C-alpha positions in Angstrom: 2.4 -12.0 20.3 4.4 -12.6 17.1 8.1 -11.4 17.0 9.0 -9.5 13.9 12.6 -8.6 13.2 14.2 -6.3 10.7 17.8 -7.5 10.1 19.8 -5.0 8.2 23.3 -3.8 7.3 24.6 -0.7 9.0 23.2 1.9 11.3 20.9 4.8 10.5 23.2 7.8 10.2 20.8 10.7 9.8 18.7 11.9 12.8 15.6 12.2 10.7 15.8 8.6 9.7 16.4 7.5 13.3 13.3 9.5 14.4 11.2 7.9 11.7 12.4 4.5 12.7 11.6 5.1 16.3 8.1 6.2 15.4 7.4 3.1 13.5 8.9 0.9 16.2 6.6 2.6 18.7 3.6 2.0 16.4 4.5 -1.6 15.8 4.7 -2.4 19.5 0.9 -2.4 19.5 0.9 -5.5 17.2 4.1 -7.4 17.7 7.4 -7.7 19.5 9.4 -5.7 17.0 13.2 -5.6 16.9 15.9 -4.2 14.7 19.2 -6.1 14.4 22.0 -4.1 12.7 25.0 -5.9 11.4 28.3 -4.2 10.6 28.9 -2.8 7.2 31.9 -4.3 5.4 34.1 -1.3 4.9 35.4 -1.3 1.4 36.1 0.9 -1.6 35.4 -2.1 -3.8 35.7 -1.5 -7.5 35.8 -4.9 -9.2 33.0 -7.4 -9.4 35.0 -9.8 -7.3 35.6 -7.2 -4.5 31.9 -6.3 -4.5 30.9 -10.0 -4.2 33.4 -10.4 -1.3 31.7 -7.5 0.5 28.2 -8.9 -0.1 29.4 -12.4 1.1 30.9 -10.9 4.3 27.8 -8.9 5.1 25.6 -11.9 4.1 27.3 -14.1 6.6 26.5 -11.5 9.3 22.9 -11.2 8.2 22.3 -15.0 8.2 23.9 -15.3 11.7 21.5 -12.6 13.0 18.3 -14.3 11.8 15.9 -15.4 14.5 15.2 -18.9 13.0 11.6 -18.3 11.7 10.2 -17.2 8.4 12.5 -15.0 6.4 11.4 -12.3 3.9 14.3 -10.8 2.0 13.8 -7.3 0.5 15.6 -7.2 -2.8 15.0 -5.4 -6.1 15.1 -8.7 -8.0 12.2 -10.1 -5.9 8.5 -10.3 -6.6 6.9 -6.9 -6.6 4.3 -6.9 -3.9 1.4 -4.6 -3.0 0.8 -3.6 0.6 -2.1 -6.1 0.7 0.1 -8.9 -0.5 2.7 -8.0 2.1 -0.1 -8.2 4.7 -1.2 -11.6 3.4 2.5 -12.8 3.6 2.7 -11.6 7.2 -0.6 -13.3 8.1 0.3 -16.6 6.4 3.8 -16.7 8.0 2.3 -15.9 11.4 0.2 -19.1 11.1 3.4 -21.2 10.7 5.9 -19.5 13.0 6.2 -17.2 16.0 9.1 -15.2 14.4 9.4 -13.4 11.1 12.5 -11.6 9.9 12.7 -9.0 7.1 16.2 -8.7 5.7 17.8 -5.6 4.0 21.3 -5.7 2.5 23.9 -3.1 2.3 24.8 -0.6 -0.4 26.0 -3.3 -2.7 23.0 -5.5 -2.2 22.6 -9.1 -0.9 24.7 -12.2 -1.4 23.2 -15.2 -3.2 23.4 -17.1 0.1 21.0 -14.6 1.8 18.6 -14.8 -1.0 18.8 -18.6 -0.9 18.0 -18.6 2.9 14.8 -16.6 2.2 11.4 -18.1 2.3 10.2 -15.2 0.2 11.9 -12.4 -1.8 9.9 -9.2 -2.2 10.7 -6.0 -4.1 9.2 -2.6 -3.3 9.5 -1.7 -6.9 11.8 -1.1 -9.8 13.5 2.1 -8.5 16.6 1.9 -6.4 16.5 3.1 -2.8 19.4 3.9 -0.5 19.5 0.9 2.0 19.0 3.3 4.9 15.8 4.7 3.4 14.4 1.3 2.5 14.6 0.5 6.2 12.1 3.2 6.9 9.9 2.1 4.0 10.1 -1.5 5.3 9.1 -0.5 8.8 6.2 1.5 7.4 5.0 -1.4 5.2 5.2 -3.8 8.1 3.1 -1.4 10.2 0.7 -1.0 7.3 0.4 -4.8 6.9 -0.5 -5.1 10.6 -3.1 -2.4 10.2 -4.6 -4.1 7.2 -4.7 -7.5 9.0 -6.3 -5.9 12.1 -8.8 -3.7 10.3 -7.2 -0.5 11.8 -8.0 2.7 9.9 -4.6 3.6 8.5 -4.5 1.9 5.1 -6.7 3.5 2.5 
């Protein structure tokens, strides 16, 4: 069974987000060994571009250290916009090459260049901006949807 990780900055603070995450983690257990690795947010009231870059670099070091060593998909607004079917194809192709796939989500300031450089693929969920905690739920849902597409399970329409 393939291992799929979601490596992200920060913890889910709202109970409704934790409940949604727990639901998708339960659903995903049917298809993969799913795990979430939360790295610490860099506390900062950064105002300047240099301060923001320092925050992204510190969080990026933690994200890279938490990766499982397999295929890495970074979720970033500057990435290639992908449909659910394309995400499913990415997951299927990566599963042919490795036993571990990590999806990476940055913090509120985004991702460092080093994290993007470590990626095997950079995907965007669209042009709108999502709070990083909400994108975590969207990512879990899309990973689940990808598995249902690849396994011909009646969920994706």
